[in-house]
C-alpha positions as CSV (number, residue, x, y, z in Angstrom):
1,M,99.1,78.9,75.3
2,I,100.0,76.0,72.4
3,R,101.9,73.0,73.3
4,S,105.3,74.6,72.0
5,E,104.8,77.3,74.5
6,L,104.3,74.8,77.5
7,L,107.2,72.9,76.1
8,S,109.6,76.1,76.2
9,A,108.1,77.3,79.6
10,L,108.8,74.2,81.6
11,A,112.2,73.5,79.7
12,R,113.0,77.4,81.0
13,D,112.2,76.3,84.6
14,N,113.7,73.0,84.5
15,P,117.7,73.6,82.8
16,E,118.6,70.5,84.1
17,L,116.2,68.6,81.6
18,R,117.1,68.3,78.1
19,A,114.1,69.4,75.5
20,E,113.6,65.8,74.7
21,E,112.8,64.8,78.3
22,V,110.7,67.7,78.7
23,E,108.6,66.9,75.7
24,Q,108.4,63.5,77.2
25,V,106.9,64.4,80.3
26,V,104.5,66.2,78.7
27,D,103.6,63.3,76.6
28,I,103.2,60.9,79.4
29,F,101.1,63.4,81.1
30,F,98.3,64.1,78.3
31,D,98.6,60.4,77.5
32,E,97.7,59.5,81.0
33,I,95.0,61.8,81.5
34,A,93.2,60.6,78.1
35,T,93.7,57.0,78.8
36,R,92.2,57.3,81.9
37,L,89.1,59.1,80.4
38,A,88.8,56.5,77.7
39,E,88.5,54.0,80.4
40,G,85.5,56.0,81.8
41,G,87.7,57.4,84.8
42,R,88.2,60.7,86.1
43,V,91.2,62.8,86.6
44,E,91.5,65.2,89.7
45,L,94.3,67.7,90.1
46,R,94.0,69.7,93.3
47,G,93.9,73.1,93.0
48,F,93.5,73.2,89.5
49,G,90.3,71.1,88.3
50,A,88.9,67.7,87.3
51,F,88.7,66.0,84.0
52,S,85.7,63.5,83.4
53,T,83.3,62.5,80.3
54,R,79.8,63.1,80.3
55,E,76.9,61.1,77.8
56,R,75.5,62.6,75.2
57,K,72.2,61.2,74.1
58,A,71.6,60.1,70.6
59,R,69.5,62.9,68.5
60,V,67.9,64.0,65.6
61,G,70.0,67.0,64.2
62,R,69.8,68.8,60.6
63,N,72.5,69.3,58.2
64,P,73.0,73.1,57.9
65,R,73.3,72.9,53.9
66,T,70.1,70.8,53.0
67,G,68.3,71.1,56.0
68,E,67.7,67.2,56.1
69,P,67.4,65.4,59.3
70,V,70.7,63.5,60.4
71,D,70.8,60.8,63.2
72,V,73.6,62.0,65.7
73,P,74.4,58.6,67.7
74,A,75.1,58.7,71.2
75,K,78.7,59.3,72.5
76,R,81.0,60.4,75.6
77,V,82.5,63.9,75.5
78,P,85.2,65.1,77.6
79,Y,84.6,67.7,80.2
80,F,86.4,70.1,82.7
81,K,85.5,71.3,85.9
82,P,87.8,73.9,87.4
83,G,88.7,73.6,91.1
84,K,87.9,76.2,93.6
85,E,91.4,77.8,93.5
86,M,91.3,78.0,89.9
87,R,88.0,80.0,89.8
88,E,89.2,81.9,92.7
89,R,92.2,82.7,90.8
90,L,90.2,83.8,87.6
91,N,88.1,86.2,89.6
92,A,90.4,87.7,91.7
93,D,90.3,91.5,92.0
C-alpha cells in the first residue's frame, strides 16, 4: 500500500472528512512518529507494533565498483517490531 491508497481508504471509511483533512491527519501521524524517533524515543501502537531506533557502529565497507575500503560512520536506523496480534494475524491459517 502506498500513501495515496492509504488516503483513499481513510477518505472512503470517513466520508464526513474532506480529503484535505484526511491528508492532514496522515501527515500529523507520520510526523509525530518521525519526531519521536529523531528524539531517540519509541512509538508503540498496541496490537500493531513498536517503532524504535537501533545503533549501527562505525565500520569499514567496500566500494563495490573499485573494491577500495570506505569508512562508514556510526548511525541510528529505524526499527519496527510487530506486535503479538500482528504476528498472529500474519500467520493465521
